[in-house]
C-alpha positions, 0 to 999 in steps of 0.5 A, a space after each residue: 360846331 364844337 367849341 375850341 378850348 380857348 372858347 371854353 376857357 373864356 366862356 368859363 371865365 366869364 361865367 365865374 366872373 358873373 357867379 362871383 358877382 352874384 349874377 347866377 342867372 347869367 352864369 348858368 347858361 354860360 356854365 351849361 355850354 361848358 359842361 355840355 362840351 366837357 361832360 366828364 369834367 367834375 369841375 364844370 359839372 360842379 359849377 353848373 350844379 352850384 349855379 342851379 342851387 343858387 337859382 333855386 333850380 334843385 331838380 336840374 341841379 341834380 344830375 350835374 352835381 351827381 356827375 361831379 360827386 362821381 368824378 371828384 370822389 376825393 373832393 368834399 365840396 361836390 359830395 356836400 353840394 350833391 347831398 344838399 341837393 338831394 335833401 331839398 328834393 326829399 331823397 334823404 337816404 341818397 343825401 345820407 350816403 353822400 354825407 358819409 362819403 364827405 365824412 370820410 374825407 373830412 371827419 373834423 368838419 362839424 357842418 358835415 356831422 350836423 347835415 348828417 343829423 338833419 338827413 337821419 332826423 328826416 328818415 326818422 332815425 332820431 337816436 342816430 340824428 342825435 349822435 350826429 349832432 353830438 359829434 358836430 358839437 364835440 367839434 364846435 360846441 357853439 355850432 348854433 344849428 346843431 345846439 337848435 336841432 339837438 334841443 328839439 330832439 331833447 324837448 320831444 323826449 321830455 328832457 326840458 333841462 338839456 333842451 334848454 341848456 342847448 338853446 342858452 348855449 346857442 343864445 350866448 353867441 346870438 343873443 338876439 336871434 328871435 327864432 331861438 328865443 321864441 323856442 326857449 320861451 316855448 319850452 319854458 311855458 310848456 313847463 309852467 315857467 311864465 315868469 321866464 317864458 313870457 319875455 322870450 315868447 314876445 320874440 315871435 312878434 320880431 319874425 316878419 311875415 308869419 303874423 299879422 299886426 296892425 299899423 299901430 304902435 305896439 302897446 307895452 302896458 303904459 297908460 295911453 291917451 287914446 284907445 287900445 286895440 287887441 287883436 289875434 295875431 293869426 293871419 286869417 282872423 276867421 281861422 279856428 286859432 284866431 277865434 279860439 285865441 280871441 275867446 280865451 284872451 279877450 279879457 282883463 283889459 279896457 280895450 276894442 277887440 278885433 275879431 271875427 264878426 261871428 264872435 262880436 256878440 260875445 263880448 262886452 267891450 266894443 269890437 271891430 273887424 279886420 279891415 275896418 279903419 283904426 284911426 284914433 287908436 293909440 296902440 295895439 296888442 296881440 292877445 297872446 301878449 296880455 299875459 306878460 303885458 298885464 302879469 297874469 298868472 296861469 293859476 289866476 287869469 282874469 275871470 270872465 262872468 259866470 253864466 247859467 245856461 240850460 239845455 238838454 243837448 250834448 255838444 261834441 266838437 272833437 275830431 274823436 268819435 263819441 261813445 257809442 250810443 251817445 247822441 251828440 250835436 255838432 252845430 256851434 250855432 246850438 251850443 246854447 241849447 247844451 247841458 254839456 259840451 265836450 271838445 278839443 282846444 278849439 273855438 267851439 269848445 271855448 265858446 261853450 266854456 265862455 257862455 257858461 255851458 259845462 264843458 270838458 276839453 280833451 287835452 292832447 299831450 302837446 297841450 297849449 302852454 296857456 292851458 297847461 297839461 294838468 287835468 282837472 277844473 280850469 282857472 280860465 273859465 268857471 264851467 271848464 274842465 280839463 281831461 286828458 284825451 286818452 283818459 277814457 274812464 274819466 270821460 265816461 264818468 263825466 258823461 254819466 254824471 251829466 245825466 
């Protein structure tokens, strides 16, 4: 039975009250009834679409928001909400078109320009995205999302000073924003500026849910009455990243190392597995915090003992194929039988270097800040040499020299 106008008005009032109270789950079915009875009402369609957006039901929000944008062409809100829904659904070209309509209605809205930048960036049109962020910042020079997004684009181009300037500006209004501080730290560290970058890099530990941390006080470098635990912060301790960080960074401090059971025999210090009891420990420190806590420098990190293994195999631990005609071994269990190891920045390569096997690490353009991006002998291990992954001539010469 069709609802009367009075009934529809009562439904709409009830729904709006529930939505205003944050109860979108209760408001949505009421708004759906109103929208079904008034399919050509842009306002009814818009309210329904907004409720579904709040509930995270983006696919279901698409149709009412599209209808709202069509029936309310001179209203900014429906165009912006429709664009936001399309962006979540991955329809970036259509989202851009909706934002262009919104921009024509309100050209001085910084948020609209920013969202255009996001859509353009998703489409790979980076120069246009940067101009959109520029337009947003010309209206509001402290708009944090645009400063952050433009900093990312500038950093990708290698314009470090511009990227840092944007992050510094963003942090003037949000000085305690952990993701912003972390990004600034990462930029500084990639430039080799450990002095300024390491303190900001600690902001990563303030971002909940992304890293493992034991239920212990965080060590700040002070003398301890009890034992110190050092640990990889990756959620999966068996991951390549966790093993790699353990091999690289578990040095320079008297502590118990939490690590993969497979690596326990590689250290002189005691080790425990994740999940083992941690009673009796006074504090803990993430491995990637040790450079700050112990005042390491990139040029002279704490040494690992030099070793002199012997073998006749060539280990290959890179995703790239070895040169034609070269017989290689890819089993980490046989690293001790290698005379030379070639690999990427992964745990088998670090294992070889830590064991003293002559090792060549192939550096990508975005090499980890710990290693830096300069080729040559590495200060991290006596046996490690760094070669850029695209420097095929240098690799060929190193292979020839190894016999």
